[in-house]
VMD Tcl script that draws the C-alpha trace (Angstrom):
set ca {
  {16.30 109.72 20.67}
  {18.87 106.92 20.36}
  {19.45 104.27 22.62}
  {22.47 104.84 23.35}
  {25.14 107.58 23.36}
  {28.16 107.82 21.67}
  {30.82 106.31 23.67}
  {33.77 108.69 24.07}
  {36.12 106.43 26.64}
  {36.74 103.29 27.10}
  {34.52 102.93 29.74}
  {31.71 104.41 27.86}
  {32.44 101.65 25.03}
  {32.56 98.52 27.79}
  {29.21 99.74 28.95}
  {27.88 100.14 25.52}
  {29.03 96.83 24.95}
  {28.14 95.13 27.94}
  {28.53 91.06 27.52}
  {24.86 89.97 26.81}
  {25.63 86.74 28.54}
  {27.90 88.17 31.73}
  {30.33 85.60 33.56}
  {28.13 83.67 35.88}
  {29.62 83.50 39.60}
  {30.40 80.45 41.53}
  {26.78 80.22 43.15}
  {24.89 81.20 39.91}
  {27.17 78.21 38.30}
  {26.55 75.96 41.46}
  {22.29 77.16 41.20}
  {22.63 76.93 37.41}
  {24.34 73.24 37.22}
  {21.82 71.70 39.62}
  {19.11 71.95 37.33}
  {20.29 70.00 34.94}
  {18.33 66.46 34.16}
  {22.07 64.11 32.89}
  {19.74 63.09 30.26}
  {20.72 59.72 29.67}
  {20.44 60.36 25.60}
  {21.36 63.84 26.01}
  {20.29 66.13 23.21}
  {22.00 68.83 23.74}
  {25.84 66.66 22.76}
  {23.85 65.72 19.60}
  {23.19 69.40 18.93}
  {26.47 70.00 19.43}
  {28.99 70.22 16.11}
  {32.02 69.16 18.71}
  {30.27 66.60 20.95}
  {30.63 68.04 23.81}
  {29.52 65.77 26.85}
  {27.50 68.47 28.32}
  {25.93 66.55 30.97}
  {29.22 65.34 32.26}
  {30.51 68.79 32.56}
  {27.39 70.34 34.38}
  {27.52 67.80 36.80}
  {31.45 68.26 37.52}
  {31.03 72.00 37.69}
  {27.54 71.02 40.32}
  {30.19 68.56 42.50}
  {32.98 71.22 42.60}
  {35.11 69.40 39.90}
  {35.53 72.47 37.96}
  {39.04 71.67 36.19}
  {38.10 68.59 35.59}
  {34.17 70.15 33.71}
  {36.83 71.99 31.66}
  {39.16 69.29 30.49}
  {36.03 67.45 29.45}
  {35.31 71.10 27.55}
  {37.97 71.10 26.00}
  {39.32 67.71 24.70}
  {36.50 68.20 22.53}
  {36.63 71.59 21.90}
  {39.63 73.89 21.79}
  {38.23 76.81 21.72}
  {35.77 75.80 24.31}
  {35.77 79.53 26.12}
  {34.92 81.39 22.81}
  {32.05 78.78 22.00}
  {30.72 79.23 25.06}
  {30.48 83.12 24.74}
  {29.71 83.31 20.59}
  {27.93 80.15 20.02}
  {24.17 80.63 18.74}
  {23.66 78.30 21.67}
  {19.93 79.15 21.41}
  {19.70 76.84 18.33}
  {22.08 74.27 19.01}
  {22.54 72.86 22.71}
  {20.21 75.00 24.12}
  {17.65 74.62 21.87}
  {18.04 71.43 22.31}
  {17.37 70.80 25.75}
  {14.46 68.90 26.97}
  {13.17 71.47 29.31}
  {11.86 73.63 25.88}
  {9.19 70.62 25.37}
  {7.77 71.52 29.27}
  {7.63 75.67 28.33}
  {11.12 75.90 31.27}
  {14.41 78.11 30.57}
  {16.60 75.77 29.21}
  {20.12 75.11 30.82}
  {22.44 77.92 30.28}
  {25.34 75.98 28.92}
  {26.38 78.19 26.51}
  {27.26 80.41 30.42}
  {28.31 77.62 32.75}
  {30.53 76.53 29.57}
  {32.60 79.99 30.01}
  {32.26 79.67 33.68}
  {34.35 76.71 33.45}
  {37.22 77.31 31.02}
  {37.40 81.27 32.23}
  {38.40 78.61 35.85}
  {41.23 77.21 34.41}
  {42.64 80.10 31.44}
  {42.64 82.71 34.64}
  {44.72 80.07 37.18}
  {46.43 78.88 34.28}
  {46.22 75.68 34.65}
  {47.88 72.60 32.84}
  {45.40 70.56 31.07}
  {47.29 68.66 28.38}
  {50.96 67.21 27.51}
  {51.62 67.18 24.04}
  {52.76 63.54 22.91}
  {56.62 63.02 22.18}
  {57.96 64.87 18.54}
  {56.69 62.17 15.97}
  {59.17 63.66 12.87}
  {56.87 64.95 11.14}
  {56.34 68.69 10.63}
  {52.98 70.54 9.67}
  {52.51 73.85 7.84}
  {48.65 75.49 9.02}
  {47.99 78.97 7.24}
  {45.72 80.85 9.67}
  {45.32 81.39 12.89}
  {41.57 80.94 12.85}
  {39.60 78.42 14.54}
  {40.17 76.24 11.59}
  {43.86 76.62 11.91}
  {44.45 76.11 16.14}
  {42.09 73.78 16.64}
  {43.89 71.54 13.84}
  {47.32 72.73 15.57}
  {45.92 71.58 18.71}
  {45.02 68.25 17.53}
  {47.89 67.78 15.91}
  {50.31 68.18 19.05}
  {48.43 65.84 20.86}
  {49.85 63.37 18.00}
  {53.51 64.83 18.62}
  {53.84 66.71 15.03}
  {55.79 69.85 14.86}
  {53.27 73.03 14.05}
  {54.05 75.68 12.64}
  {51.32 78.53 12.39}
  {51.29 81.47 9.62}
  {48.88 84.47 10.39}
  {48.55 87.26 7.84}
  {47.20 90.14 10.70}
  {48.62 90.73 13.86}
  {46.31 88.91 16.20}
  {45.21 85.17 16.29}
  {41.58 83.58 16.71}
  {40.57 84.79 12.70}
  {37.08 86.10 13.50}
  {36.79 85.71 16.85}
  {38.51 89.14 17.32}
  {38.21 90.33 13.94}
  {34.53 89.59 13.04}
  {32.17 88.41 16.57}
  {30.15 91.54 17.80}
  {32.50 92.61 21.25}
  {28.89 91.72 23.11}
  {29.21 88.41 23.12}
  {33.27 87.94 23.54}
  {35.35 90.82 24.11}
  {39.33 91.00 22.74}
  {40.96 90.27 25.81}
  {38.87 87.15 26.49}
  {39.64 85.83 23.16}
  {43.73 86.26 22.82}
  {43.35 85.20 26.99}
  {42.53 81.39 25.42}
  {44.57 81.93 22.65}
  {47.55 82.48 24.47}
  {46.43 79.63 26.71}
  {46.52 77.42 24.05}
  {49.55 78.24 22.54}
  {51.13 77.57 26.08}
  {49.41 74.55 26.77}
  {50.19 72.39 23.47}
  {53.14 74.69 22.38}
  {52.51 75.41 18.78}
  {54.22 78.15 17.01}
  {52.54 81.28 15.86}
  {54.41 83.93 13.08}
  {52.13 86.89 12.55}
  {52.86 89.42 9.51}
  {53.22 85.66 7.61}
  {50.88 86.21 4.98}
  {50.88 83.17 2.33}
  {50.39 84.68 -1.04}
  {52.47 83.81 -4.35}
  {53.65 80.67 -5.80}
  {57.21 80.63 -4.03}
  {55.96 81.21 -0.57}
  {53.74 77.50 -1.73}
  {57.25 76.06 -2.79}
  {58.86 77.36 0.49}
  {56.02 75.29 2.52}
  {56.20 72.33 0.21}
  {59.74 71.91 0.82}
  {60.15 72.37 4.41}
  {57.24 70.84 5.67}
  {55.03 67.14 5.49}
  {51.27 68.59 5.02}
  {50.03 71.95 4.59}
  {46.48 72.36 6.28}
  {44.33 75.13 4.67}
  {42.53 77.39 7.38}
  {42.42 80.89 5.35}
  {38.96 81.54 5.89}
  {36.99 83.89 3.33}
  {37.97 87.62 1.92}
  {37.00 91.04 1.86}
  {33.34 92.10 2.07}
  {31.41 90.59 -1.29}
  {30.91 93.79 -3.39}
  {26.94 94.55 -5.37}
  {28.15 96.43 -7.81}
  {25.95 99.73 -6.84}
  {26.18 103.18 -8.42}
  {27.55 104.74 -5.59}
  {29.18 102.15 -3.88}
  {32.70 103.71 -4.05}
  {31.40 106.71 -1.58}
  {33.21 107.80 1.59}
  {30.93 106.03 4.10}
  {29.99 102.64 2.73}
  {31.49 99.74 4.53}
  {31.59 96.04 3.93}
  {30.16 94.34 7.25}
  {33.07 92.43 7.89}
  {35.81 95.71 7.64}
  {33.13 97.23 10.21}
  {32.96 94.69 12.53}
  {37.02 94.63 12.48}
  {37.94 97.99 12.54}
  {35.30 97.95 15.70}
  {37.14 95.48 17.15}
  {40.40 97.20 17.06}
  {39.74 100.58 17.06}
  {36.38 100.74 20.10}
  {35.10 104.15 20.70}
  {37.44 105.69 17.87}
  {35.91 103.59 15.06}
  {34.33 105.49 12.86}
  {30.19 105.41 13.12}
  {27.59 107.23 10.98}
  {24.74 108.90 12.47}
  {22.09 107.55 10.56}
  {23.02 103.95 8.74}
  {21.16 101.54 6.77}
  {22.80 98.04 6.89}
  {21.80 96.24 3.62}
  {21.17 92.12 4.49}
  {19.51 89.61 6.34}
  {21.95 87.37 8.13}
  {23.28 87.01 11.49}
  {26.43 89.77 10.05}
  {24.14 92.56 9.23}
  {22.01 91.65 12.85}
  {25.63 92.24 14.22}
  {26.48 95.41 12.49}
  {23.10 96.86 12.76}
  {23.20 96.58 16.55}
  {27.14 97.74 16.87}
  {26.35 100.99 14.99}
  {23.14 101.45 17.71}
  {25.88 100.84 20.61}
  {28.16 103.26 18.95}
  {25.23 105.81 19.17}
  {24.01 106.19 15.66}
  {20.64 108.12 15.99}
  {19.03 106.22 13.42}
  {20.02 102.78 12.17}
  {17.50 100.15 9.76}
  {17.86 96.47 8.25}
  {17.16 96.90 4.36}
  {16.58 93.55 3.33}
  {15.36 92.26 -0.05}
  {13.46 89.88 1.14}
  {10.74 88.91 3.78}
  {11.17 88.79 7.50}
  {10.68 85.62 7.40}
  {13.12 84.21 5.30}
  {16.27 86.18 6.93}
  {19.23 84.14 7.31}
  {19.34 85.54 10.55}
  {18.40 83.85 13.27}
  {15.42 84.73 15.07}
  {17.58 85.84 18.78}
  {19.92 87.83 16.71}
  {17.12 90.25 15.27}
  {15.62 90.45 18.29}
  {18.74 91.50 20.17}
  {19.02 94.32 17.17}
  {15.71 94.90 17.50}
  {15.94 95.59 21.73}
  {19.05 97.63 20.54}
  {16.99 100.24 18.36}
  {17.08 99.20 14.82}
  {14.39 99.31 12.42}
  {14.07 97.17 9.78}
  {12.68 97.54 5.76}
  {11.80 94.16 4.57}
  {10.91 93.45 0.96}
  {12.66 96.46 0.11}
  {16.53 95.81 -2.52}
  {19.01 98.69 -2.68}
  {19.25 99.63 -6.18}
  {22.04 103.23 -5.55}
  {23.72 104.62 -3.26}
  {23.89 108.48 -3.32}
  {26.10 111.35 -3.21}
  {29.36 112.80 -4.77}
  {32.09 112.03 -2.14}
  {30.44 111.22 1.05}
  {27.22 109.45 0.98}
  {23.59 111.08 1.39}
  {21.38 108.47 1.04}
  {20.72 104.84 -0.74}
  {17.58 104.36 -3.28}
  {15.33 101.04 -2.69}
  {12.91 99.51 -4.51}
  {9.64 97.00 -3.30}
  {10.18 93.42 -4.15}
  {8.06 90.46 -3.71}
  {9.34 86.86 -3.79}
  {8.01 84.91 -6.78}
  {8.53 81.32 -6.91}
  {11.64 81.63 -4.88}
  {13.03 84.88 -7.04}
  {12.89 88.34 -5.94}
  {11.13 90.47 -8.47}
  {11.32 93.99 -8.49}
  {8.21 95.97 -8.30}
  {7.56 99.02 -11.01}
  {7.41 102.41 -10.10}
  {8.57 101.52 -5.93}
  {11.46 103.22 -6.08}
  {11.97 105.13 -2.71}
  {14.99 107.21 -0.99}
  {16.09 106.86 2.67}
  {19.01 109.78 3.90}
  {21.73 108.81 5.85}
  {25.62 109.38 6.15}
  {26.45 105.11 5.97}
  {25.89 102.33 4.32}
  {27.03 98.83 5.69}
  {26.86 96.00 3.25}
  {26.79 92.56 5.10}
  {26.30 91.40 1.52}
  {28.91 88.31 2.32}
  {32.45 88.03 1.65}
  {34.43 87.04 -1.19}
  {36.56 83.67 -1.84}
  {40.10 83.39 -1.89}
  {40.11 81.94 -5.11}
  {42.56 84.01 -6.50}
  {45.28 82.64 -4.14}
  {43.96 79.29 -4.23}
  {44.45 79.03 -7.91}
  {48.06 78.71 -7.13}
  {47.37 75.58 -5.71}
  {48.09 72.78 -7.43}
  {45.55 70.21 -8.44}
  {43.18 72.13 -6.39}
  {39.77 71.85 -6.95}
  {37.06 74.08 -5.79}
  {33.15 73.90 -6.42}
  {31.25 76.48 -8.79}
  {30.84 78.60 -5.18}
  {34.22 78.85 -4.77}
  {34.62 76.57 -2.14}
  {37.30 74.31 -1.30}
  {36.28 70.85 -2.45}
  {37.41 68.44 0.40}
  {37.48 64.37 1.23}
  {36.23 63.17 3.97}
  {38.96 63.50 6.00}
  {39.49 66.70 4.94}
  {42.24 66.23 2.60}
  {41.73 67.86 -0.89}
  {42.65 66.62 -4.41}
  {46.51 67.61 -3.93}
  {47.17 65.02 -0.85}
  {49.96 67.12 0.64}
  {46.68 69.72 1.52}
  {44.16 69.46 3.84}
  {41.52 72.54 4.73}
  {38.54 73.49 6.92}
  {36.63 75.99 8.07}
  {35.06 78.63 5.99}
  {37.17 78.43 3.09}
  {35.31 74.67 2.93}
  {31.82 75.29 4.16}
  {31.59 78.86 2.86}
  {31.03 80.22 6.39}
  {29.43 78.73 9.44}
  {30.07 79.04 13.05}
  {32.92 79.11 14.97}
  {32.04 75.85 16.42}
  {31.99 74.33 13.16}
  {35.42 75.41 12.28}
  {36.93 74.08 15.07}
  {35.34 70.31 14.84}
  {36.18 70.48 10.85}
  {39.96 71.68 12.12}
  {40.28 69.29 14.77}
  {38.93 66.28 12.05}
  {41.43 67.65 9.63}
  {43.98 67.04 11.87}
  {43.32 63.29 12.43}
  {43.48 62.72 8.46}
  {46.66 64.64 8.12}
  {47.93 62.12 10.95}
  {46.11 59.40 8.80}
  {47.82 60.55 5.93}
  {51.26 61.16 7.36}
  {52.19 58.59 10.18}
  {49.29 55.67 8.96}
  {49.08 55.80 5.36}
  {53.66 56.08 4.44}
  {54.60 53.88 7.41}
  {52.57 51.02 5.52}
}
mol new
graphics top color blue
foreach p $ca { graphics top sphere $p radius 0.5 }
foreach p [lrange $ca 0 end-1] q [lrange $ca 1 end] { graphics top cylinder $p $q radius 0.2 }
display resetview
């Protein structure tokens, strides 16, 4: 018996994907903020990639200065509300909380952060005023966390910023690739609209940059170009039967779930291939869409999984099972998936080895491949003097400038795939690099 019924309406979908960290009310926020010890050398700050002054904003909440708390958050992290919801706080700020050493529940930093930022978004508080125009124009390719963060910071230096986004909506994976029980589309888009109003950058949707001619045009019109293009589609495994109907990439599956909600495609018996956080999300989402059976197949042991333990526990709580040391070798079916063949494995000297005569079949009507995303190397190869490493990641200097001095880059296209908060931090740092390059270097 599945844990969830298949949602047939927006209301049922919302019930199945209810937030795992619901928004606090005023009383909850006041009580939780009162628990903070306001550590002098706060380890939570060091654990945050954007360096938010966490004790300060919690103290501001506790004293009733919620607007000040939101300003403290956004001055460090332009995705303050999104990160309050989607950050793996269990292993970052909350994981570093000193209460963990006393077997006491850590401060719910993420929920307090969401509480403060939600208040200013809903009341449309103006917290920032961009600097006067400095005469330079910057193009940002991609309206994801890295691109938006870079644009916000550049506006504070007085740059004119145009963001070119290939899709219909902003926010990158925050809208297209994060599980709905972490943040809703409405929340993500409301924050993006608020940021656009705060900082005054321009976003042009359905404006993909694909060709050398597109790049030539940008290079003529702008003084610098920022690459926040993220990653591409799910990387294929090359399995027999991978082309069958019912085989999905995890990125594509989560995207259609986010955009189509209760009308999204979902199987009755689902096998998710992979052991990372995206695999856990895809499995949990499949269960919440009413699948009768959902299982994760991972080629290594549970201890070797890349997923955070709390993400695996969340999937198990939704009724997901797992097969460890099980590697897919083929997908069965003529036009539609009817099953998947796995082989048992063991890890020897860090390498996965298949065990002879250990193959077994699992019936399923949907296979989701959570096997990583492809790098966008075909596009990047069109940029003159842009260097990529062996894994197809853009190589940058400490200030996020590429070997082509006009181009800067950050986010997943540089780090290979990390958290939203990492992309935000890198995008802001890249903006400062652009400022040093344009305003300081060119004026000396």
